[in-house]
C-alpha positions in Angstrom: 71.5 98.1 82.2 73.8 98.9 85.0 72.8 99.8 88.5 75.4 102.5 88.6 74.1 105.9 89.6 74.6 108.5 86.9 75.2 112.1 87.9 73.3 113.1 84.8 70.1 111.3 85.8 70.0 111.5 89.6 66.9 110.5 91.4 66.0 111.8 94.8 68.2 109.3 96.8 70.9 109.5 94.1 71.7 113.1 94.8 72.4 112.4 98.4 74.5 109.3 97.5 76.5 111.3 95.0 77.2 114.3 97.3 78.3 112.0 100.2 80.7 110.3 97.8 82.1 113.6 96.7 82.7 114.6 100.3 84.6 111.4 101.0 86.6 111.7 97.9 87.6 115.2 98.8 88.8 114.0 102.2 90.7 111.2 100.6 92.4 113.6 98.2 93.3 116.0 101.1 94.8 113.1 103.0 96.8 111.7 99.9 98.2 115.2 99.0 99.0 116.3 102.6 102.7 117.2 102.6 103.2 116.4 98.9 102.4 119.8 97.3 105.2 122.0 96.1 104.9 125.7 95.7 107.0 128.3 93.9 109.0 125.7 91.9 111.3 127.6 89.5 111.0 124.7 86.8 107.3 125.5 86.5 107.9 129.2 85.6 110.7 128.2 83.3 108.6 125.6 81.4 105.7 128.2 81.1 108.2 130.8 79.9 106.9 133.3 82.5 110.1 135.3 82.2 109.6 135.9 78.4 106.2 137.8 79.0 106.6 141.5 78.5 106.5 143.3 81.8 104.4 146.2 80.4 101.8 143.7 79.3 101.7 142.1 82.8 101.4 145.5 84.5 98.5 146.6 82.3 96.7 143.4 82.6 97.0 143.5 86.4 95.8 147.0 86.5 92.9 146.3 84.2 92.1 143.1 86.1 91.7 144.9 89.4 89.7 147.8 87.9 87.3 145.6 85.8 86.7 143.1 88.5 86.5 145.3 91.5 83.1 144.1 92.6 83.8 140.5 92.1 87.1 140.8 94.0 85.3 142.6 96.9 82.6 139.8 97.0 85.3 137.1 97.1 87.3 138.9 99.9 84.0 139.3 101.9 83.3 135.5 101.4 86.8 134.8 102.5 86.4 136.9 105.6 83.1 135.3 106.5 84.6 131.7 106.1 87.5 132.7 108.4 85.0 134.0 111.0 82.8 130.8 110.9 85.0 127.8 110.4 83.6 124.4 111.2 80.1 124.7 109.9 80.1 122.3 106.9 76.7 123.3 105.5 77.6 127.0 105.6 80.9 126.1 104.0 79.1 124.5 101.0 76.9 127.6 100.7 79.9 129.9 100.7 81.6 127.7 98.1 78.6 128.0 95.9 78.4 131.7 96.5 82.0 132.0 95.0 81.0 130.7 91.6 79.3 133.9 90.2 82.3 136.3 91.0 84.9 133.6 89.8 82.9 133.1 86.6 82.9 136.8 85.9 86.7 137.1 86.6 87.9 134.2 84.3 86.9 135.6 80.9 88.8 138.9 81.5 91.9 137.0 82.6 91.6 134.8 79.5 90.7 137.4 76.9 92.9 140.3 77.9 94.7 142.3 75.3 96.2 145.9 75.4 96.5 148.4 72.7 
C-alpha cells in the first residue's frame, strides 16, 4: 500500500491537502505560461479548416446559440460582473467559479450537437 492520497478516497485532512496542492499548481502554471501564450494565430484556423465551414451554418448556429442559451449567458455575465467588482477575495472567487458550472454545462451540449435544417 502506498501513502499517496487519492482524490477518489479523500479523508477529512486529505481534502484540504489536495485543494491546497491544486492552488499551488494553478499558481505554478500561471507563472510558467506568463508571456508564452499566443492568440489569434492564423495557423490554428488553417489547421482546423475554419475557412471551409459554411457561413450560413455559422450564422444560424450563432443565432440559435444566443436564443437557446439566453438564461445561461445572462448568469455568466452576472458572475463576470460580480467578479470584476470584488477582486481579491479568494474564497468568494472559488464560489463564483463553482457557480459557473451549471450554466456552462447547459451551454456545452447545444454547441456540440447543433444542426440546422
